[in-house]
N, C-alpha and C positions, 0 to 999 in steps of 0.2 A: 436520405439523411446523411449528413457529413459527420462522421465520428472522429475526425482528425483532431488530435489534441494540439492546441496552439498555446505554447507556453506564454507567449507575449500577451495573451488574453486571460491567463489564469490569475484570478484576483489576488490570492496570497503572494504570488510572484510579483505582481504589479505593486502591491503594498510594500513589499520588501524593497523593491527597486526605488520607489519614491522615498521611503524612509532613509535608505542609504544615501541617496542624492542630497536630501535635506541635511542629513547628519554630516556628511563629508564636507559640504559647503560651510557649515557652521564650524566644523573641526578645523578647517583651514584658518578661520578667523581667530579662534582661541589659541591655536598653535602659533600663529604669526604674532599675536599681541601678547601672549602670556607664556609661550613655550610649553604648553600642556599637551599631553597625550589624551586620547579619548578616555581611557580609564581614570586618568587624573582628573579630567573635567567631571566625569560622572561621580567620582568620589567627593570632590568639592561641592558639586551641586546637591548631592544627597545629604552631606553634613550640613550644608547651609540651609537646606529646607527642613530637615528633620531635627537636627541638633546632634547631641551625643549618640553615637552608635557603636556597635561592635563591627568588626570586619565582616562577619557573617551577615549582619543586618544590611551593611552597605551592598554586599553582593546580591542579596535578595531584592533590595530596593532598586538597584540599578541593573539587574539581570547580568551580572558579571561573574565569571568564574573566580574562585577564591585566590588563585595564583595572580590573576590580574589585579584584584583588590589589594593583595599583599604588596605587589610591586608598586602600585600607585600610592599606597599609604607610605611605604618606605621613601619613595621619591619626594612626596609632599612633606614628609617629616624632615627630610634633608634640607628642604627649602624653608623650613620653619613655618609652614602654612597650617600644619596640624600637629597635634601631640597625642600620645597614647598615655592613658592613665589606668593603672591596675584596678581591676574591679574588686571592691572591698568584699563583696558577697562571694565571689568565685574567682580566685587568683589565676585560674586557667584562661580567663578572658580579659581582654583589655578594652576599655572604653576609648573611643577615638573622638576627638573634638577639634574644631578649628581654633587656632591661636588668634590673638588680636590681628596679626598680619594676615592670617587666613581669612578672617571675617572681612577685612578690608578688600582683599583680592576677590572674595566671593561677591561683595557688593559691586566691584568693578565688572566682574563677569556677568552679573545680573543685568547691568546696563547694556553690555554687549549682546546678551541673549534677547533682551527686550527689543533692541534695535533690529536684530536679525528677524525676530518674529514679526515685527512691524513691516519689514521689507517683504516677507512672505505674504502677509495680509494684503499689502498694496499690490503685489504681483497677481494674486488670485482674485482679489475683489471681495467685497463684503458678502455678497450672496453665496459665492463658492465657499467662503470661510464658514458661514452659518451651516451650509450643507455638510461640509467636511467635519465640522465639530459634532454635528448630530450623528453622522456615520461612525466616527471614532467612538463616541459615547455609547452607541448601540453595540459596537464590537466589544468595548471594555465591559459593558454591563452584561453581556452574554456569558461572561465567565470564560474559564479556560476550556478550550476544545480538547477532546480526548486525543491522545497521541496518534490514534489511527486516523483522525480527521485533519491533523495539522499539516502545514505545508511549509 
């Protein structure tokens, strides 16, 4: 029995590499067309799909550290794509929402995202997409792995 660990065959490693490849190729597109960083894209995507959120909510939704969220929110606020509104219930928190310009840019980014997803679907083919979707759904439905099992 061969007990040699082959990193290139380790499923979490392969998932991470595939995710990075797909993400970086898409990042190139939104960076080129909109001048956005990855955290800025994730912030716009979160706000566009969920609506009004706190910075903490954005971080949880997009799995970003609070400093990345803070920098992205600041940059997007400078571009007038989003605005902060003081929370009436708790003034320690700010609600963050897209401005009309931000909603317009989100709509344009959505078109870019759909085109990119369609190109991936064409590359992989219908059968592979169905299988990949089922596999991803199974992983997502399994819930979080304990820290001892993660990779």
